[in-house]
C-alpha positions in Angstrom: -34.3 -32.2 -40.8 -36.4 -32.9 -43.7 -38.2 -36.0 -42.8 -39.3 -33.7 -39.5 -40.7 -31.0 -41.9 -42.5 -34.0 -44.0 -44.0 -35.4 -41.0 -45.1 -32.3 -39.9 -46.5 -30.9 -43.0 -48.2 -34.8 -42.9 -50.1 -33.9 -39.8 -51.3 -30.5 -40.7 -51.5 -31.3 -44.6 -55.0 -30.4 -44.6 -55.2 -26.8 -44.5 -57.4 -25.3 -41.4 -59.7 -22.7 -42.8 -61.4 -19.8 -41.3 -65.2 -19.3 -41.3 -64.4 -17.2 -44.0 -62.4 -19.7 -45.9 -59.6 -17.4 -46.2 -57.1 -19.4 -43.6 -54.7 -21.8 -45.1 -52.2 -23.2 -42.2 -50.4 -25.3 -44.9 -49.1 -22.2 -46.6 -48.4 -20.2 -43.5 -46.4 -23.0 -42.2 -44.1 -23.4 -45.5 -43.9 -19.5 -45.4 -42.8 -19.1 -41.5 -41.4 -22.5 -40.3 -37.7 -21.6 -40.5 -38.5 -18.1 -38.8 -40.5 -19.8 -36.2 -37.9 -22.8 -35.7 -34.9 -20.2 -35.6 -36.8 -18.1 -33.1 -37.3 -21.3 -30.8 -33.3 -22.4 -31.5 -32.1 -19.2 -30.1 -33.8 -19.7 -26.9 -33.1 -23.7 -26.3 -29.6 -23.8 -28.1 -30.9 -26.9 -30.1 -31.9 -26.9 -33.6 -33.3 -30.5 -33.5 -35.4 -29.8 -30.4 -36.1 -26.3 -31.9 -38.0 -27.9 -35.0 -39.8 -30.2 -33.0 -41.2 -27.3 -31.2 -41.8 -25.2 -34.0 -44.0 -28.1 -35.2 -46.0 -27.9 -31.5 -46.6 -23.8 -32.1 -48.4 -24.7 -35.8 -50.1 -27.7 -34.1 -51.6 -25.1 -31.3 -52.0 -22.7 -34.2 -54.4 -25.3 -35.8 -56.3 -26.2 -32.7 -56.8 -22.5 -31.9 -59.5 -20.9 -33.9 -59.2 -17.4 -31.9 -55.5 -17.6 -32.8 -56.2 -18.4 -36.6 -58.3 -15.0 -37.1 -56.0 -12.9 -35.2 -57.0 -12.9 -31.3 -56.9 -9.2 -30.9 -57.7 -6.3 -33.5 -54.7 -5.4 -35.5 -52.8 -8.9 -34.5 -51.5 -10.5 -37.1 -51.0 -14.6 -36.8 -47.3 -13.8 -37.5 -47.2 -12.0 -34.4 -49.1 -14.9 -32.6 -46.5 -17.6 -33.6 -43.7 -15.4 -32.6 -45.1 -14.9 -29.3 -46.0 -18.7 -29.3 -42.6 -19.6 -30.4 -40.9 -17.5 -27.3 -43.4 -18.7 -24.9 -42.6 -22.5 -25.8 -38.7 -21.9 -26.2 -38.9 -20.6 -22.3 -41.1 -23.2 -21.2 -38.7 -25.9 -22.9 -35.9 -24.3 -21.1 -37.7 -23.9 -17.7 -37.9 -27.9 -17.9 -34.4 -28.2 -19.1 -33.5 -26.2 -15.9 -35.5 -28.1 -13.7 -34.4 -31.6 -14.8 -30.5 -30.3 -14.3 -31.5 -29.2 -11.0 -33.2 -32.5 -10.1 -30.4 -34.7 -11.9 -27.7 -32.7 -9.6 -29.8 -33.4 -6.4 -29.8 -36.8 -7.1 -26.6 -37.0 -8.0 -25.6 -35.5 -4.5 -28.2 -37.8 -2.7 -26.0 -40.7 -4.1 -23.0 -39.3 -3.2 -21.6 -39.7 -6.8 -18.8 -37.3 -8.0 -19.8 -34.5 -9.7 -19.3 -35.4 -13.8 -16.6 -34.2 -15.4 -17.2 -31.4 -17.8 -16.7 -32.3 -21.6 -15.0 -30.2 -23.7 -17.8 -28.1 -25.1 -18.9 -26.8 -21.1 -15.1 -25.5 -21.0 -15.5 -23.6 -24.0 -16.0 -19.9 -22.6 -18.8 -18.9 -25.3 -20.7 -22.1 -24.1 -20.7 -21.2 -20.8 -21.7 -17.5 -21.5 -25.0 -19.2 -23.5 -25.8 -20.9 -21.0 -25.5 -18.1 -18.3 -27.8 -16.6 -20.5 -30.6 -18.9 -20.7 -30.1 -19.1 -17.0 -31.1 -15.8 -16.4 -33.6 -15.5 -19.1 -35.4 -18.0 -17.3 -35.2 -16.3 -14.1 -36.9 -13.0 -15.2 -40.2 -12.3 -15.8 -41.4 -14.0 -19.1 -42.6 -10.8 -20.7 -39.4 -9.4 -20.2 -37.5 -12.5 -21.5 -39.7 -12.7 -24.6 -39.1 -9.0 -25.2 -35.2 -9.9 -25.3 -35.0 -12.9 -27.1 -37.3 -11.5 -30.1 -35.5 -8.2 -29.8 -32.3 -10.2 -30.5 -33.6 -11.9 -33.0 -33.9 -8.9 -35.1 -37.6 -7.6 -34.6 -38.3 -4.1 -34.6 -40.0 -1.9 -31.8 -43.3 -2.1 -34.1 -43.1 -5.8 -34.6 -42.5 -6.2 -30.9 -45.6 -4.3 -30.1 -47.4 -6.4 -32.4 -46.2 -9.9 -31.2 -46.5 -8.9 -27.7 -49.8 -6.8 -27.5 -47.8 -3.6 -26.4 -48.5 -0.1 -27.2 -45.8 0.8 -29.3 -44.8 4.2 -27.6 -44.1 1.6 -24.6 -42.2 -0.7 -26.0 -38.3 1.3 -25.5 -39.3 1.6 -21.8 -40.3 -1.9 -21.7 -37.3 -3.1 -23.4 -35.0 -0.8 -21.1 -36.6 -2.6 -18.0 -36.2 -5.8 -19.3 -32.5 -5.0 -19.9 -32.0 -4.0 -16.3 -33.9 -6.9 -14.8 -31.5 -9.2 -16.9 -28.7 -7.3 -15.6 -29.6 -7.0 -12.1 -30.4 -11.1 -12.2 -26.9 -11.5 -13.9 -25.1 -10.0 -11.3 -27.3 -11.8 -8.6 -26.4 -15.0 -10.1 -22.6 -14.5 -11.4 -21.7 -11.2 -9.8 -19.7 -9.7 -13.0 
């Protein structure tokens, strides 16, 4: 884990400077890396992969001067990082879902029997987390972002900042996201 952080810090060791000279990517990386990796890990449920994806988020930031200065009035760089973290996590989740789908099709075409589930897959909590990830990948991106960030403990104000929302509408949007989640869950699993 430390090797990954050191490698990542080496990739962005030269601090990116905004035109006014006050943007320090290395300091931002050191301050926010753990939280960004934790947000991604909540989505993909693989801490090692989450660390890799967190490094990608910071690399994207280093290549995006618009985000370095806050791309919208009142938007912080941290908000951009959270939004990018959730999106990259959801993209990874969708890639995994597609891969599993195609692997199962390949097994079906080959005529192979369904693989025997391992003990982890039999554990009820693991199954439930998998269901939640699938449902999140099946609902609208903005709704999934809201639910993931809220479950990570962000306040309504932080959600509004991270996702460029009117703070007064966050409660309504969050309620709609929860309803969409319930509907998708019921449609898929009937509980």
